[in-house]
Steps between C-alpha positions, in 0.01 A plus 500: 500500500420172689795263488271206389371716216857576386580129499190426290604760234853364480371147451263624240779635294695169547205308374465700188872491424502130543198453281638730228817295487313182436205588286349793315160462668486761780193322629686189623372349810759561778589265796315525809701615816554199742730665766318567823659847539425602134115421488419866497728567202298296258476704171175566344445388126281623225170331445508346848681195386601265778873472567668168433756374757870459384531135403725282712592785737426573863602790709706382802267536795376315796406119450130554590488770230651270243235220540321468176313227311753486217798248502780702659753297297404713196597831664818673584534704807664849458560796732308785342209564277720703244733188459184302417401758235840489345496114471158522361602753232800280405283199441241699297785626286633155435148377402465784256837416337408135458151593350675755255757217408231237429297756289792597298615153439217444254595602134292748310355326200351661199117481445535272193732250684252486788204438263688220318580332827143527629368352168757211523400429864116497395573241240683278744218526741249405237696192397520409859111504540442310159747221558275334758242404238506266209193376325457161332384565145519319164838502344549781249627430152806714570634581841415859595795694644393817682672699766229408750482120425566218732605144437292193543560141423252301293500148380423469123428143399615435138340267259734222599559355865774755580407792731688830465508759768535842370548838671280762351430864579142595588381849539317605814142517487352834558234346727747383753533814738553330830816411677593210734774527747596126470837424329360169360141417418266319272121461445325217329130475387270228406153600338191310601485172331872485427724233645851666489634828634651755272773741597374847436758739679838415650825663601818313584293188564773268428753664724576293814496642854395392857130481551470493878186327636359433160719197542236363733257455204733216387529380850121475516483342149747235595309403814169482329634293200661257740182450702312453175753240381479298826130558525523648856246743642651838631341470833605136572879576526577671832832654600659597839648848471875487570672760730727631223205618295463793756848625423468563127552850360242699289131479488344250735178321587619493858468128544552381863728206550338191624155563339362241250360626161405328174625580150190715409554723805864546422432574117266784629782611742753519218291662227292755698744678742795366297631295793868395437454266801201313350699461167789351684289250695306398191819438298645264765167320543438431134864405434477261800179341368660455146785297656280326756427125465174503669290813410177343610612517869489873487150504317336296777549723800874516563670841467844585355732602793741734328735530801532127533486369130611789292781686689727205447488531115418863469754585221400187291131586531555853398696380184215253424231756503693749300569237241128440484438878437757519233358191327164659481666814360673297229181316405315846464791623284603775751843514326633803695387381839701343775366438860750491779248613770154387603398846646675747283734680753802671347696236289685595170443145379125504553398681173210513253354736236159637430446268198572195718275604783226540253542140388483381864182718579340369182517150641413603859159654404392160374526367855186545702667472844760751396252748382302460834798575692635807323149652457428495880540842668500384861536144648445404868603175646642306806789276554451201727706356775653143523204412728259606232377823671465834339815688479622828371257726315611642167368775274679570165417789270598489125770744409339531146317839538327452150274239625283779639429620137269334248652260259821409690555148619845454653786405449812603718699804612876504591762749617863478602785750494651324193178433305317803592110506518341235259166389409331222283131535468201336316218711379162386357177659372222388259705583181847377571748396775853616532827428693720792594864485635683798637854480647717751679226766552591835660316418818247254660183688402625596156519131401130472525451827310733374228294190463167700472668728250592205272148358532347822390704478184313187374 
């Protein structure tokens, strides 16, 4: 007999012995021989299955023979191929013991117990789906208490002047089959010819949370109301962009320091690409004008130099503008809102709720200039230099993806790590118009889908 053939037979026996010690499958793929002197002793397997190399092992041979594409740090060098097989068999045996232990660790439950647990789990899942919806209906004579009911607050005005707020249980309508991912939301509807909006559906609309860049709706509203009060045109007030505006975190309009822009341009920069830099510059400029003795100077060609006139009193001006925002919130009876930011970056003191945002949006849609801005899909403009020449070119696209669809007319998106994806929108057709607020959606695209789902319920 050829010595090589004898070696091949002995290796085949060792292969089978090692395989039987680790598994009952006699067809287990065996490691491929890697020793230079043992290449001819490669055993033949059934079904012509390729052999797998022993994991983490190399036969000790010359350096050139050991060059491989794998990372050598994952391998152990040994002297013989048989030693490699022994280590391979030991590892397989340990894996089998671990798998057996993990399988045997689960208790064997009777069929009746399993069915009861599955039924209970299904009921919990059903309640999780149904809790997202609450329908505004007429107050029943007696509160209906069911296993699948949800709580809603309604104001019932008595015959006297006193108003009582009752918590009643309303059964879920069978027509509501959709589910929104938002944790807090509300939708309000106004039929054609009506003056006031009515709340149709809502869930946790009174619960406070951060609202991200939806804060900029109040920043824009405060700016427009100030200009209206002072009878100032948006394009007459020009502002020189300060250097610190380029360093703000979050979404940006990428304003270049030194360029001169008017208030209208900065409003587009804030509301379309959700520029935090534009919100910061606007807040300083408006607060500066409010405390300025000679506003007409800046309406007749002079620009506001933020670096020169604002940096000295930056903290006071920030406080001044935030006070203006909170005063507007108080006048609009936004009881659960507090503004501590002009742009909406993470701030636990900058909070609102879906109901308060509706009150703000309801006022904003009455302002022609506001609706012109938020209903613009793309805005192109130029800054100017101090010499009056054409400066940086800007092109801003609206983050509101629903503007592409019929009926949608704004208003604002928002997202931060604390607030999650948010959206406040205005919808209008021939029969009715609606305001929808969704907070803390599952992702950026789902916030738009949530809004569309709620509109379809009307």
